[in-house]
N, C-alpha and C positions, 0 to 999 in steps of 0.2 A: 500649514507646518507652522511652529511656531518664532517671531521675528527674532529673538535674542537666543542666539548660541550659543547651550549653556553645557560645559561637555569640562572631563574629568581626567586632570592637569598628573597624575599622581601614575605609576606602576601597579599591580597587581600580585606579590610574592608572599608566598609563605602564607594568606590567610589573609593581610596585607590591604589598606591602599597605602602607599606609599611613593617619599622620595630618592631621586639615588642618594648612593649614601655622598657624592660627595659635593650635593648638594643643585646640581648643575640645571639647568634646564635649556631646550632649547623652542627657536619663533617653529609656528602653525602659520602656513601662506594659505587664504585663499585665491586659490591661480585663477580664477574668476574678475579680485583686484588689484591683487598683488601684494595686499594687504598685510600683516598680520591678524590673525581672531584667537592666537590665547601660546600661550607655551603649556610646554609635555614637559614629564622629568626624561634627562638624558642619562641613559648609562652609562655606567663605564664595565669594566671587565666586572669587577668582586662584585655587583649588582648581579649581571650573568650567575656571577659562581654561587646564590645567597637564592639564587632561583632555581638551580639546576639542584642544588645540595635541595630545595629542600624539597622538590616534587619526586629526589629520588628515592630520600623518608618513606614521603609520602605513599609510596608506589610498595614499600618496603616491610612500613611497618604499621598500617589502616586497614583498613578492611574494606575498603574502596575496587580491589580488583576481585575483591573475590562477592561481596555484596551487590547482585545483581537487583535487590526491588529497591536500596537504594541509592545506588543507582538513578538510575528512573527515576523513583521518587525525586531527586536532588535537579533533577535536569528538567524535567518541566518546572519547577523554581523558575529554574533562569530560563524558561521557556514565556512563564509568566508572566517575568517579569518583565521582557525586552516588552513581548505586548504594549505593554503597560507602558512603558518609554516611548515607545515607539515616534513619537510625534518634533523629541528633545531629540533624537534620534536622525529624524530625518535630519531636522534642520543641520547636526555633525556636520552630515555626507556629502551637505550639499554645497556647507559652505567648503568645507577639507579638500571636497575629491575633483570638486567645480564640477559634479556626476548635475546633469540633466531634471528637476526636479519631480520628470514625469517618469521616468528610471526607478528616483525613487518606493511608490510605488505597486516595482519587479521584482526584479532579478536583483536593484542594488537595495534594498531591505527587507519587506514587508515578505512576499514568497519564500524567502530565505528563512523567516523568521517563522515562516507556515508551515515549511519542505524540515524544521530541527524534529516535529515531531514522527516523520519519516524513520528518522537515525535512531531516534527516544525507539522506538518501536522495536528498533533491530536488534532489541538485548532479547525480544519474547519469541525472537524471528527467527534465532541465530539456531542449529542443533549442538551445543557445548560439548555434547559430550553424547557418544553412539561406537558401540561392539560393532566388531565386523566379524565372520564367520570364523569357528574355528578350523587353526591350520597347523599341518605338522612340518613339525620341522628340524629334522634330525631326531625324527624316533618320538620325542614330543609335542604331544597335543595340548593345544595353546587358547587361550581366549584372548582378546584381543579389544582394549576398548580404546576412540579416538579420543581428546580433550584438547575444548577452544580454551585458550589462555591470550588474555591480555602480552602484546610487544614486553612493554613495560614504562618507560621513561619516554615521549614524542615531542622532538621541538619540532615544533608549527617552522616555516615563513614562510611569509605571503607578503604582495607584492602590494601594490596604491590603482589600480584603477576597477577591483570593483572589493573593495578591501573585504566590506561585512561580510559580504554571499561570505568568500574564500575563507575568511576568519571562521566562521562558522562551520566552512565545509571540512573543516580538517578536524575542527574541535570539540565538536558535537561525537562525529562518530569514535572520534579515539578514544575521549573520554567513556562513550560509552559501551565500549569496548573493556572497560574496566585501567585506561593506562592514564597517567600522568603525564602534562601537559607546561611547556615551556612555552607561548607565544612569541613572537619576534614580528610584529607589522615593520611593513616599508617605514623608511622615517617621514613620509610627505605625509603619514594618512595615521598619523598613533592613534584619533579617537574613537577611532571606528573597534580600537582592539581594546582601549582604556572605559571604554563604557560599557566593555561586555564582562571588567573587572570589576567595574561598581556594581555593576544589578547581579555578579553574580556574591560580590561581600554582602551586600545588603539584603537579598529579598533570598539566597540560599542558605543549606546545610550543608554545601560544599567543603568539605577538609579540611583546614590550612594546606598547603602544599599542591594542594590535585590539583592545580589547575591560573597556573603563574603570568603575568604579561611583563616583558619588558622589552622596554624603548626607547631608540637612541636618534638623534640625530649620525652619528659613524653607526650603521649599519652592518657596516665592513665587516667590522671590530669585532661587534658580540658575537657574531655572525661566523665566525670562524670559532669563538668558546665554542659555542651551542653544537655545530654541526662535531667539530674533533675532538670533546668531553668523552668518555671511556663512557662518565658513568649514563652519557645518551643512548638508548637503544634502536632506535630511529630518528631520522631526518623529511617530515613530508611537506616541500619548496614547492611551490609556484611563482612560476616567475621565468626570465630569459633565459633560453636554453645557453649562455656562455654564461651564465652563473651559476645553474641546476650543472654543468660539467663540474664549477669548481667544486660545489658542495658535495659531488659525488666524490670526486677525487679524497676531497678530508675524508668524508664520511668510510669510504678504504680504509682509509688507518686506524680506524679501529673496527671494522665491520662490521658496518651500524646497515642494517635496512635502511634503503631508500628508496622518497616513491618522490618521482618529479614528474609536474604537467609545466610544461616548455610554450616555446614560441610557435607560429602555425604562421604559415602563407598559403590559406584557402581561395582552393578554386571554386568558383561558381561558370558553374560550362550548362552554358542554353545553347539547345539539340534546336535542328531545325525547323520543328515544326510545336516548338515555344510560342506560349505566345505576346508577342517579345515585345508591347507596348506596354503590358503588363509588369514586366522581368525589369526592363532594361525604366522605364519608371519608376521604379521603386530601384534606384540600382543607386541612390543617394545615400539610401540606410545602410551604407558600408562608414559614412561616417560620425553616424550616433555612440554619442558619448566621443568624437571626439576618435572616434576610429580606435579607440585603447580598449580592443580586445583581441583574446587573442585566437579565438575561433572565428572570426569575419571572415566574411569572401571577400577576403584582397582586390584575386583578380579573378576578370570577369572576362572566359572564355564567347567570342560571340562565332557563328559558323561568316565564312566570305559570304557564303548566298544574302544574307540577309544585316550583314556589317556595318554597311554605310547607316542603313534606318536606324540601325541600334547609336549608331554613334548618335548619331541627333536626337536621338529618345535624354539617352544616357546626358547629355550634352544640358538639352531642360531643361533633365530631373536635377543634375548639378546648381543652374543658375538660379532653381526655385530652390534649393534650399535651408531652411531656419532653422540661424547658430546664432547664437550667441548668451546672453544671460541665462545662467541653467536653473534661478527662481522664476522666471516667464514657463509654465506649460506648452505655448508654443514653440520651445526650442531642441529639438533632441539632438544639438553639437551644444557644448560647449566650450569648455579653455580644454587646451593641456595641461597636464599635474603642474610641472616649470618652464624657467625658464628651455634650461636643458637639454628637457624633451622639447621644444616647438621650434629650439636651435636643432638639432639630433633632424627634425624631421622633415625643418625648408631645405639641412645640407640631403637629404636622398633627391630631394625636391629638382635641387642641383645635380646632382648627379643623373636621374633623368633625362632631363632634358639637355647634358654628356654627352648622353648615351645614346640618344636620338630618337626620342618617344619622344609624342606630340603633346603638350600640352595645348590641353584646350581650355581650358576653366579651372580659374582660383591659381596659387602654386605661388603663395605669399602668405601675409602679414592681412588683414581686412583693416580701410582705411579708416575705416568708421566705427572701431575700439581703438579706443586710445588704450586700453587697460585691460593687461587680460593675455595670460598662454594660447592664444587664439591665433591657427594658421588656416587659409578658405578653403570648404569642400576641393576636394582636386580629382582633375580626372585627367588619365594619363591615356591615348590611344598612340596605338600603332607602337605595339612595346613588342620587342626582341622577347621569348622566353628565358633566353638565360642573360639578359642586364640585371642591372645592380637591382632594382625595383620591380622583380620579375622577380624575386631569388629570394632578397629578403628582409626581415620585417619589420616592414619602417612604424605600426601601429603609430598613424595620425592617420588623417582623411583623407586620403592615397585610395583612387580603385586605377588601376595597374589594366586594359584591355590589349586583348590577345586576341590574334586573325586563327581558325582554324581548319580546318578540311572534311573532313571527318571525324564519325563515331571514336575510331578506332588514333585518328591524329589530338585529339580532346584527351582522352586518355592519357596517353602519352607524356602530356604535355602539363595535364592536374600530377600525377606524376612525377614530373624531373622539377623533385625541386626535395631537399634532403626532409623539409618537415614533413608531416603528418598527423596532423592533429583534423582534423573538420573539410567539408564540403561540401559544395551540395549543386542537383542534378533539373534542370528543369528542358518538360517538354509534356507533350499531351497525352502521349503516348508511356501508357503507365510503363509497362512494362521493361518497352525500352530503355525508360529513363533508370529505374529500377536496376537492371538487366549494369550498369553503366556502372553503376552505382555500390557495387558490387566488386569492380572494376579498381574502384578508387583503394591510393593504400592511402588509410584515413582512418583514425579510431570512430569519428562520429563521419554523418552527411543526410541532412540535408536533402526529399524528393518528394517533385511537387509544391514544393510547401510546408512539407510535412515536420515538424519541431522534433526534436530527441530529447531536447535536455529535460530530465524533472530529476529529482532527489531520487528515483529509483532506475536515472539511464547509469548506468557503468559509463564514464567519461575518460577520455585522455589519447592521448597520440602514440603513433608509430614516429619509428625513428628518432629527430633528433628531436620530438616533438615528447618523447619524456617514456618514462617509466612507468607499468602500475596503470588503476583507474581509482579514479575517483569519485562518490554517488553508486548509490544500487548498493550488492547484498558483494559484489567482490569489491567495491570504496571500502565498506569494513568492513572486510576478511584482510582487505589492506596494515591493520594496524592489532589482527592475532595474530599471536605464534600457533602449531598444531606439535600435541605431543602423542602420541603410541606408547599405550602400557599392556606391558604380557601377564597374560595370568594363567594359571594352572586350571586346564580345562574344568567346567564339570562336570563330574563322574556321571 
């Protein structure tokens, strides 16, 4: 990784790298040092209006929506540019996200650049036109043809925890499907978006207006513009459930399609025949990246028959967990993204103590780290499944442990949540574990360490964890409309 962080401060609107119309900028802060690492353009409403207008014009007037071979070529150019810029990008991600550098060799950067190719190749996987059998209706026999077409202008709104991955997860399938895009990244992690804009400008033949990046310190204000504008046909959002509800309400005013990937409070069920040492010994992995992941198994369900033993194993795992400077490859936990997020997490910890959960490890700011938005790896046990810390998404390095009686009780507790994003079941009897996984009301489940994640795996949630799916063919189809045309039947 390069020692110098080189970043793009400008937005990308209508084919140009550009400052905000007002000339305003805001500071990008390194959450590990609390220091400014650079400035970025601070958009206002006029900048967002310009980006939306450019995207609308590009969709309506250019050949992007119809020329699939051209789209493919341009997106492969973008992929090649990001591969070439990987080390510059790596330094940016570690600096602005506070991500452990080891994660950039996987889901924070390298694997998602690689996964772009799968999404681009969906251009050839999708059946863009197909015929239905001749059908008689009101005495007339007709042929029918079904067409898949891009939906139009897509507003992509992304969070700060895995920003580069989530930017690509939305932008690439949306563009590959023939849409134009306005990307609004989280204000905390703007460079993970502006870098893509610069690569698009310098390495590709993507036409002006097809892809736009708008950064702003006051993200809510320009997000309101994007989600409410009649010229925008779809909003694709990843973030909190509360914000997702607001976006859904805002989009309803113009009947936009809305894709929402929202919060989670995933349960990790350890069965009574599981390898307890292995499962609980790795329990501190929920602290990876500061616990800032929507699909992390932040509720561990332990059988009462092995509860005390499991708690002792977890205690040892949390006490031995390494965290701190994200540039140190030994650390898989860095800081939280901001002082606001740190105080939010510490507030949940105080609530957990007040509601009677037993704090075993952590619970505060680490004494040995005088800079950075860190929270100690924190372990709560004897947690009431209806309590605040068992029900609400903390988004920090906090594991809550809940005892259960039998398989039915474990399923009941796991499903006792307004969320339904992910989960896991672990036990030596695979058939039993799989059977329990089928009863969990979530969009994804890992059984005995089997990982569901991949570019071809649909990802999304039940209940208040969202609407629709990202990745895979279902994720690509989120960005398509379906048109059916009736034709005279051949004689």
